[in-house]
mmCIF file of the C-alpha atoms, coordinates in Angstrom:
data_MODEL
# 
_entry.id   MODEL 
# 
loop_
_atom_site.group_PDB 
_atom_site.id 
_atom_site.type_symbol 
_atom_site.label_atom_id 
_atom_site.label_alt_id 
_atom_site.label_comp_id 
_atom_site.label_asym_id 
_atom_site.label_entity_id 
_atom_site.label_seq_id 
_atom_site.pdbx_PDB_ins_code 
_atom_site.Cartn_x 
_atom_site.Cartn_y 
_atom_site.Cartn_z 
_atom_site.occupancy 
_atom_site.B_iso_or_equiv 
_atom_site.pdbx_formal_charge 
_atom_site.auth_seq_id 
_atom_site.auth_comp_id 
_atom_site.auth_asym_id 
_atom_site.auth_atom_id 
_atom_site.pdbx_PDB_model_num 
ATOM 1   C CA . MET A 1 1   ? 8.800  112.183 64.595 1.00 0.00 ? 1   MET A CA 1 
ATOM 2   C CA . GLN A 1 2   ? 8.694  114.851 61.549 1.00 0.00 ? 2   GLN A CA 1 
ATOM 3   C CA . ASN A 1 3   ? 10.604 114.583 58.402 1.00 0.00 ? 3   ASN A CA 1 
ATOM 4   C CA . TYR A 1 4   ? 14.213 114.765 59.228 1.00 0.00 ? 4   TYR A CA 1 
ATOM 5   C CA . GLN A 1 5   ? 15.115 117.144 56.466 1.00 0.00 ? 5   GLN A CA 1 
ATOM 6   C CA . GLU A 1 6   ? 12.766 119.598 58.043 1.00 0.00 ? 6   GLU A CA 1 
ATOM 7   C CA . LEU A 1 7   ? 14.911 120.009 61.186 1.00 0.00 ? 7   LEU A CA 1 
ATOM 8   C CA . LYS A 1 8   ? 17.106 123.015 61.346 1.00 0.00 ? 8   LYS A CA 1 
ATOM 9   C CA . VAL A 1 9   ? 19.681 120.824 63.007 1.00 0.00 ? 9   VAL A CA 1 
ATOM 10  C CA . TRP A 1 10  ? 19.943 118.295 60.385 1.00 0.00 ? 10  TRP A CA 1 
ATOM 11  C CA . GLN A 1 11  ? 19.975 121.057 57.612 1.00 0.00 ? 11  GLN A CA 1 
ATOM 12  C CA . LYS A 1 12  ? 22.997 122.685 59.423 1.00 0.00 ? 12  LYS A CA 1 
ATOM 13  C CA . SER A 1 13  ? 24.576 119.554 60.123 1.00 0.00 ? 13  SER A CA 1 
ATOM 14  C CA . HIS A 1 14  ? 24.174 118.247 56.413 1.00 0.00 ? 14  HIS A CA 1 
ATOM 15  C CA . ALA A 1 15  ? 25.888 121.596 55.184 1.00 0.00 ? 15  ALA A CA 1 
ATOM 16  C CA . PHE A 1 16  ? 28.632 121.012 57.845 1.00 0.00 ? 16  PHE A CA 1 
ATOM 17  C CA . VAL A 1 17  ? 29.270 117.438 56.229 1.00 0.00 ? 17  VAL A CA 1 
ATOM 18  C CA . LEU A 1 18  ? 29.460 119.021 52.837 1.00 0.00 ? 18  LEU A CA 1 
ATOM 19  C CA . GLU A 1 19  ? 32.233 121.656 54.261 1.00 0.00 ? 19  GLU A CA 1 
ATOM 20  C CA . ILE A 1 20  ? 34.338 118.959 55.900 1.00 0.00 ? 20  ILE A CA 1 
ATOM 21  C CA . TYR A 1 21  ? 34.576 116.896 52.756 1.00 0.00 ? 21  TYR A CA 1 
ATOM 22  C CA . LYS A 1 22  ? 35.800 119.982 50.768 1.00 0.00 ? 22  LYS A CA 1 
ATOM 23  C CA . LEU A 1 23  ? 38.142 120.808 53.647 1.00 0.00 ? 23  LEU A CA 1 
ATOM 24  C CA . THR A 1 24  ? 39.561 117.614 53.852 1.00 0.00 ? 24  THR A CA 1 
ATOM 25  C CA . ASP A 1 25  ? 40.386 117.373 50.239 1.00 0.00 ? 25  ASP A CA 1 
ATOM 26  C CA . ASP A 1 26  ? 43.242 119.323 50.851 1.00 0.00 ? 26  ASP A CA 1 
ATOM 27  C CA . PHE A 1 27  ? 44.763 117.246 53.573 1.00 0.00 ? 27  PHE A CA 1 
ATOM 28  C CA . PRO A 1 28  ? 47.816 115.288 52.982 1.00 0.00 ? 28  PRO A CA 1 
ATOM 29  C CA . LYS A 1 29  ? 47.072 112.133 50.660 1.00 0.00 ? 29  LYS A CA 1 
ATOM 30  C CA . THR A 1 30  ? 48.874 110.087 53.625 1.00 0.00 ? 30  THR A CA 1 
ATOM 31  C CA . GLU A 1 31  ? 45.615 110.650 55.539 1.00 0.00 ? 31  GLU A CA 1 
ATOM 32  C CA . THR A 1 32  ? 43.223 109.131 53.009 1.00 0.00 ? 32  THR A CA 1 
ATOM 33  C CA . PHE A 1 33  ? 42.584 106.158 55.348 1.00 0.00 ? 33  PHE A CA 1 
ATOM 34  C CA . GLY A 1 34  ? 43.373 108.029 58.617 1.00 0.00 ? 34  GLY A CA 1 
ATOM 35  C CA . LEU A 1 35  ? 42.204 111.308 59.678 1.00 0.00 ? 35  LEU A CA 1 
ATOM 36  C CA . ILE A 1 36  ? 40.248 112.162 56.413 1.00 0.00 ? 36  ILE A CA 1 
ATOM 37  C CA . SER A 1 37  ? 38.201 108.991 56.545 1.00 0.00 ? 37  SER A CA 1 
ATOM 38  C CA . GLN A 1 38  ? 37.939 109.388 60.596 1.00 0.00 ? 38  GLN A CA 1 
ATOM 39  C CA . MET A 1 39  ? 36.704 112.983 60.301 1.00 0.00 ? 39  MET A CA 1 
ATOM 40  C CA . ARG A 1 40  ? 34.557 112.520 57.254 1.00 0.00 ? 40  ARG A CA 1 
ATOM 41  C CA . ARG A 1 41  ? 32.609 109.555 58.883 1.00 0.00 ? 41  ARG A CA 1 
ATOM 42  C CA . SER A 1 42  ? 32.264 111.266 62.331 1.00 0.00 ? 42  SER A CA 1 
ATOM 43  C CA . ALA A 1 43  ? 30.722 114.354 60.755 1.00 0.00 ? 43  ALA A CA 1 
ATOM 44  C CA . VAL A 1 44  ? 28.474 112.068 58.448 1.00 0.00 ? 44  VAL A CA 1 
ATOM 45  C CA . SER A 1 45  ? 27.179 110.337 61.633 1.00 0.00 ? 45  SER A CA 1 
ATOM 46  C CA . VAL A 1 46  ? 25.760 113.414 63.080 1.00 0.00 ? 46  VAL A CA 1 
ATOM 47  C CA . PRO A 1 47  ? 22.893 114.079 60.210 1.00 0.00 ? 47  PRO A CA 1 
ATOM 48  C CA . ALA A 1 48  ? 22.668 110.419 59.485 1.00 0.00 ? 48  ALA A CA 1 
ATOM 49  C CA . ASN A 1 49  ? 21.698 109.518 63.302 1.00 0.00 ? 49  ASN A CA 1 
ATOM 50  C CA . LEU A 1 50  ? 19.204 112.435 63.090 1.00 0.00 ? 50  LEU A CA 1 
ATOM 51  C CA . ALA A 1 51  ? 17.691 110.851 60.170 1.00 0.00 ? 51  ALA A CA 1 
ATOM 52  C CA . GLU A 1 52  ? 17.449 107.440 61.610 1.00 0.00 ? 52  GLU A CA 1 
ATOM 53  C CA . GLY A 1 53  ? 16.118 108.796 64.917 1.00 0.00 ? 53  GLY A CA 1 
ATOM 54  C CA . CYS A 1 54  ? 13.209 110.348 63.168 1.00 0.00 ? 54  CYS A CA 1 
ATOM 55  C CA . GLY A 1 55  ? 12.363 107.002 61.789 1.00 0.00 ? 55  GLY A CA 1 
ATOM 56  C CA . LYS A 1 56  ? 11.744 105.492 65.267 1.00 0.00 ? 56  LYS A CA 1 
ATOM 57  C CA . LYS A 1 57  ? 8.666  105.290 67.079 1.00 0.00 ? 57  LYS A CA 1 
ATOM 58  C CA . GLY A 1 58  ? 9.438  105.693 70.928 1.00 0.00 ? 58  GLY A CA 1 
ATOM 59  C CA . THR A 1 59  ? 10.868 108.798 72.345 1.00 0.00 ? 59  THR A CA 1 
ATOM 60  C CA . LEU A 1 60  ? 13.488 106.657 74.196 1.00 0.00 ? 60  LEU A CA 1 
ATOM 61  C CA . ASP A 1 61  ? 14.781 105.354 70.809 1.00 0.00 ? 61  ASP A CA 1 
ATOM 62  C CA . ILE A 1 62  ? 14.494 108.713 69.195 1.00 0.00 ? 62  ILE A CA 1 
ATOM 63  C CA . ALA A 1 63  ? 16.448 110.384 72.286 1.00 0.00 ? 63  ALA A CA 1 
ATOM 64  C CA . LYS A 1 64  ? 19.104 107.577 71.660 1.00 0.00 ? 64  LYS A CA 1 
ATOM 65  C CA . PHE A 1 65  ? 19.791 108.416 68.224 1.00 0.00 ? 65  PHE A CA 1 
ATOM 66  C CA . PHE A 1 66  ? 19.961 112.134 68.842 1.00 0.00 ? 66  PHE A CA 1 
ATOM 67  C CA . GLN A 1 67  ? 22.543 111.404 71.790 1.00 0.00 ? 67  GLN A CA 1 
ATOM 68  C CA . ILE A 1 68  ? 24.555 109.460 69.130 1.00 0.00 ? 68  ILE A CA 1 
ATOM 69  C CA . SER A 1 69  ? 24.541 112.501 66.897 1.00 0.00 ? 69  SER A CA 1 
ATOM 70  C CA . LEU A 1 70  ? 25.750 114.568 69.598 1.00 0.00 ? 70  LEU A CA 1 
ATOM 71  C CA . GLY A 1 71  ? 28.717 112.134 70.620 1.00 0.00 ? 71  GLY A CA 1 
ATOM 72  C CA . SER A 1 72  ? 29.550 112.153 66.713 1.00 0.00 ? 72  SER A CA 1 
ATOM 73  C CA . LEU A 1 73  ? 29.647 115.875 66.721 1.00 0.00 ? 73  LEU A CA 1 
ATOM 74  C CA . HIS A 1 74  ? 32.090 115.862 69.875 1.00 0.00 ? 74  HIS A CA 1 
ATOM 75  C CA . GLU A 1 75  ? 34.280 113.606 67.943 1.00 0.00 ? 75  GLU A CA 1 
ATOM 76  C CA . THR A 1 76  ? 34.350 115.529 64.938 1.00 0.00 ? 76  THR A CA 1 
ATOM 77  C CA . GLU A 1 77  ? 35.102 118.456 67.197 1.00 0.00 ? 77  GLU A CA 1 
ATOM 78  C CA . TYR A 1 78  ? 38.383 116.659 68.501 1.00 0.00 ? 78  TYR A CA 1 
ATOM 79  C CA . TYR A 1 79  ? 39.490 115.798 64.840 1.00 0.00 ? 79  TYR A CA 1 
ATOM 80  C CA . LEU A 1 80  ? 39.002 119.437 63.802 1.00 0.00 ? 80  LEU A CA 1 
ATOM 81  C CA . LEU A 1 81  ? 41.555 120.436 66.858 1.00 0.00 ? 81  LEU A CA 1 
ATOM 82  C CA . LEU A 1 82  ? 43.878 117.747 65.668 1.00 0.00 ? 82  LEU A CA 1 
ATOM 83  C CA . SER A 1 83  ? 43.655 119.177 62.150 1.00 0.00 ? 83  SER A CA 1 
ATOM 84  C CA . ARG A 1 84  ? 44.620 122.659 63.330 1.00 0.00 ? 84  ARG A CA 1 
ATOM 85  C CA . ASP A 1 85  ? 47.472 121.361 65.600 1.00 0.00 ? 85  ASP A CA 1 
ATOM 86  C CA . LEU A 1 86  ? 48.865 119.366 62.505 1.00 0.00 ? 86  LEU A CA 1 
ATOM 87  C CA . ASN A 1 87  ? 48.650 122.661 60.504 1.00 0.00 ? 87  ASN A CA 1 
ATOM 88  C CA . TYR A 1 88  ? 46.490 120.856 57.983 1.00 0.00 ? 88  TYR A CA 1 
ATOM 89  C CA . ILE A 1 89  ? 43.904 123.753 58.609 1.00 0.00 ? 89  ILE A CA 1 
ATOM 90  C CA . THR A 1 90  ? 44.414 127.550 59.295 1.00 0.00 ? 90  THR A CA 1 
ATOM 91  C CA . ILE A 1 91  ? 43.349 129.146 62.731 1.00 0.00 ? 91  ILE A CA 1 
ATOM 92  C CA . GLU A 1 92  ? 40.745 130.893 60.932 1.00 0.00 ? 92  GLU A CA 1 
ATOM 93  C CA . VAL A 1 93  ? 39.349 127.755 59.244 1.00 0.00 ? 93  VAL A CA 1 
ATOM 94  C CA . PHE A 1 94  ? 39.616 126.215 62.560 1.00 0.00 ? 94  PHE A CA 1 
ATOM 95  C CA . GLU A 1 95  ? 37.476 129.161 64.370 1.00 0.00 ? 95  GLU A CA 1 
ATOM 96  C CA . SER A 1 96  ? 34.873 129.322 61.647 1.00 0.00 ? 96  SER A CA 1 
ATOM 97  C CA . ARG A 1 97  ? 34.444 125.270 61.787 1.00 0.00 ? 97  ARG A CA 1 
ATOM 98  C CA . ASP A 1 98  ? 34.495 125.193 65.555 1.00 0.00 ? 98  ASP A CA 1 
ATOM 99  C CA . LEU A 1 99  ? 31.864 128.027 65.750 1.00 0.00 ? 99  LEU A CA 1 
ATOM 100 C CA . GLU A 1 100 ? 29.684 126.078 63.588 1.00 0.00 ? 100 GLU A CA 1 
ATOM 101 C CA . ILE A 1 101 ? 29.919 123.024 65.758 1.00 0.00 ? 101 ILE A CA 1 
ATOM 102 C CA . LYS A 1 102 ? 29.096 124.934 68.752 1.00 0.00 ? 102 LYS A CA 1 
ATOM 103 C CA . GLU A 1 103 ? 26.033 126.121 67.209 1.00 0.00 ? 103 GLU A CA 1 
ATOM 104 C CA . ILE A 1 104 ? 24.904 122.526 66.024 1.00 0.00 ? 104 ILE A CA 1 
ATOM 105 C CA . LYS A 1 105 ? 25.995 121.280 69.349 1.00 0.00 ? 105 LYS A CA 1 
ATOM 106 C CA . ALA A 1 106 ? 23.428 123.821 71.257 1.00 0.00 ? 106 ALA A CA 1 
ATOM 107 C CA . MET A 1 107 ? 20.805 123.070 68.688 1.00 0.00 ? 107 MET A CA 1 
ATOM 108 C CA . LEU A 1 108 ? 21.315 119.246 69.201 1.00 0.00 ? 108 LEU A CA 1 
ATOM 109 C CA . ILE A 1 109 ? 21.247 119.575 73.134 1.00 0.00 ? 109 ILE A CA 1 
ATOM 110 C CA . SER A 1 110 ? 18.108 121.626 72.938 1.00 0.00 ? 110 SER A CA 1 
ATOM 111 C CA . LEU A 1 111 ? 16.185 118.868 70.631 1.00 0.00 ? 111 LEU A CA 1 
ATOM 112 C CA . ILE A 1 112 ? 17.367 116.217 73.023 1.00 0.00 ? 112 ILE A CA 1 
ATOM 113 C CA . LYS A 1 113 ? 15.984 117.961 75.830 1.00 0.00 ? 113 LYS A CA 1 
ATOM 114 C CA . THR A 1 114 ? 12.691 118.559 74.006 1.00 0.00 ? 114 THR A CA 1 
ATOM 115 C CA . VAL A 1 115 ? 12.427 114.818 73.059 1.00 0.00 ? 115 VAL A CA 1 
ATOM 116 C CA . ARG A 1 116 ? 13.304 113.436 76.551 1.00 0.00 ? 116 ARG A CA 1 
ATOM 117 C CA . SER A 1 117 ? 10.556 116.004 78.152 1.00 0.00 ? 117 SER A CA 1 
ATOM 118 C CA . SER A 1 118 ? 7.925  114.667 75.750 1.00 0.00 ? 118 SER A CA 1 
ATOM 119 C CA . GLN A 1 119 ? 8.211  111.223 77.510 1.00 0.00 ? 119 GLN A CA 1 
ATOM 120 C CA . ASP A 1 120 ? 7.344  112.658 80.980 1.00 0.00 ? 120 ASP A CA 1 
# 
């Protein structure tokens, strides 16, 4: 597998993590060990699992880690929705970040399909 930093989906998900860190800086301090921690960890898990997957040899292992990235992205998507419903972020911020999630999701799904088809 190639260098993970060259993957466009890794670059986009890494940039997204940086945005999540900035976004959650403004959350109530009561959420430090709750939503802030959970949201940051799930967001970080997306590029981290892409990086780990790129270090694996077999396509089954690679696909497994990329699938974990997708699961973490879905988890982050929910935390973003929850943040909106708790009025921690505006509708505009939610819609902007949600659009980014959808783009990353499409890229991940495409990458997973590509990796899985290479094992045939």
